[in-house]
C-alpha positions in Angstrom: -28.3 -4.7 40.1 -27.2 -1.1 39.5 -23.9 0.2 40.9 -22.3 3.6 41.0 -19.2 4.3 39.0 -18.6 7.6 40.8 -18.1 10.4 38.3 -18.7 8.0 35.4 -22.4 7.4 36.3 -24.2 4.1 36.8 -24.0 0.7 35.3 -25.7 -2.6 35.8 -24.2 -5.9 37.0 -25.8 -9.3 37.0 -27.0 -10.6 40.3 -25.5 -13.8 41.7 -28.1 -16.5 40.7 -28.0 -18.2 44.1 -30.4 -17.8 47.0 -30.2 -19.4 50.4 -33.5 -19.0 52.1 -34.2 -15.3 52.2 -30.5 -14.3 52.2 -29.7 -11.8 49.4 -26.2 -12.2 47.9 -26.2 -8.6 46.8 -23.2 -6.5 46.2 -21.0 -6.3 49.4 -18.5 -3.8 48.2 -18.4 -1.3 45.3 -16.0 -2.4 42.6 -12.7 -0.5 42.4 -12.5 2.5 40.3 -10.6 2.3 37.0 -6.9 2.2 37.8 -7.4 1.9 41.6 -4.8 -0.5 42.9 -2.9 -0.7 39.6 0.3 0.8 40.8 0.3 -1.5 43.9 -0.4 -4.5 41.7 2.5 -3.7 39.3 4.9 -3.1 42.2 3.8 -6.5 43.7 5.0 -8.2 40.5 8.3 -6.3 40.7 7.7 -3.8 37.9 10.2 -1.0 38.6 8.8 2.4 39.6 10.7 4.0 36.6 8.9 1.7 34.2 5.5 2.4 35.8 6.2 6.2 35.4 7.1 5.7 31.8 3.9 3.7 31.1 1.9 6.6 32.7 3.7 9.2 30.5 2.9 7.0 27.4 -0.7 6.8 28.3 -0.6 3.1 28.7 -1.6 3.3 32.4 -4.4 5.6 33.6 -4.7 6.4 37.3 
């Protein structure tokens, strides 16, 4: 199955190898873009905002 990566173009993902009758277990949602949700995830594990900003400046995190 082919999916869109937005500005990055297209890529292929394997299909789920399960069928129930004629139901297609295709892609329900587009995968998140690179970095999407990263900041929220880091905050949820109690990484301080200052450390997140420092990691951004160092190029470790890309949003």
